[in-house]
C-alpha positions as a printed NumPy array, in Angstrom:
array([[ 13.05 ,   5.929,  10.618],
       [ 14.507,   3.43 ,   8.356],
       [ 12.19 ,   2.248,   5.971],
       [  8.227,   1.696,   6.279],
       [  6.214,  -1.648,   4.713],
       [  2.529,  -0.494,   3.522],
       [  0.353,  -3.813,   4.246],
       [ -3.035,  -3.906,   4.188],
       [ -4.063,  -6.787,   2.05 ],
       [ -6.708,  -6.605,  -0.437],
       [ -8.7  ,  -4.958,   1.681],
       [ -8.459,  -1.424,   0.731],
       [ -8.989,  -1.967,  -3.025],
       [-12.711,  -2.963,  -2.474],
       [-13.596,  -1.343,   1.051],
       [-14.449,   2.498,   0.59 ],
       [-13.834,   2.793,   4.265],
       [-10.775,   1.286,   4.263],
       [ -9.646,   3.308,   1.083],
       [-10.32 ,   6.924,   2.29 ],
       [ -7.881,   5.666,   5.753],
       [ -5.398,   4.147,   3.589],
       [ -5.575,   7.81 ,   0.984],
       [ -4.778,   9.532,   4.838],
       [ -2.165,   7.248,   5.378],
       [ -0.283,   7.938,   2.17 ],
       [ -0.902,  11.339,   2.4  ],
       [  0.867,  11.254,   5.778],
       [  3.833,   8.836,   4.169],
       [  4.254,  10.658,   0.751],
       [  7.25 ,  12.852,   1.93 ],
       [  9.165,  10.61 ,   2.771],
       [  8.078,   8.363,  -0.191],
       [ 11.529,   6.643,  -0.498],
       [ 12.179,   4.679,   2.408],
       [  8.352,   3.204,   1.704],
       [  8.182,  -0.784,   1.147],
       [  5.669,  -3.202,   0.669],
       [  5.279,  -7.157,   1.39 ],
       [  5.345,  -8.998,  -1.613],
       [  4.795, -12.752,  -2.591],
       [  6.753, -15.044,  -4.867],
       [  4.201, -14.021,  -7.891],
       [  4.694, -10.986,  -7.679],
       [  1.208, -10.374,  -6.269],
       [  2.584,  -7.06 ,  -3.858],
       [  0.675,  -4.758,  -0.758],
       [  0.007,  -7.992,   0.886],
       [ -0.819,  -8.748,   4.484],
       [  1.91 , -10.334,   6.658],
       [ -0.498, -13.057,   7.266],
       [ -1.482, -14.028,   3.929],
       [ -0.834, -17.744,   3.597],
       [  2.128, -17.049,   0.458],
       [  4.468, -14.42 ,   2.309],
       [  3.813, -15.859,   5.723],
       [  6.527, -17.178,   6.569],
       [  9.099, -15.044,   4.742],
       [  8.648, -11.674,   2.958],
       [ 10.039, -10.416,  -0.202],
       [ 10.411,  -6.398,  -0.05 ],
       [  9.457,  -4.509,  -2.744],
       [ 10.152,  -0.631,  -3.198],
       [  6.602,   1.594,  -3.65 ],
       [  6.328,   3.8  ,  -6.546],
       [  4.194,   6.407,  -4.358],
       [  3.468,   8.312,  -7.685],
       [  1.86 ,   5.133,  -9.066],
       [ -0.092,   4.593,  -5.725],
       [ -1.066,   7.809,  -5.612],
       [ -2.868,   7.952,  -9.325],
       [ -4.615,   4.986,  -9.109],
       [ -8.138,   4.87 ,  -9.558],
       [ -9.713,   4.962,  -6.209],
       [ -7.119,   7.3  ,  -4.876],
       [ -8.462,  10.064,  -7.715],
       [-12.108,   9.253,  -7.176],
       [-11.292,  10.074,  -3.236],
       [ -9.452,  13.576,  -4.313],
       [-12.457,  14.82 ,  -6.15 ],
       [-14.844,  14.024,  -3.603],
       [-12.951,  15.711,  -1.047]])
């Protein structure tokens, strides 16, 4: 695998079910943390879905800091509920 692109959009920030799935995916892919990228736009917003209007015609791939992602408040809350 050369790289992996995470593109779940903003839906995962506000929806518990998506956040839970996001956590399980992160747990699975964390071993390849140096190969994980997300889609960003020219304004610096990251984690965008490929069909978001600002990136629909051109993607900017940005390396994901998995450690920062794992330390987000929602991720930590999910860990506490397990």
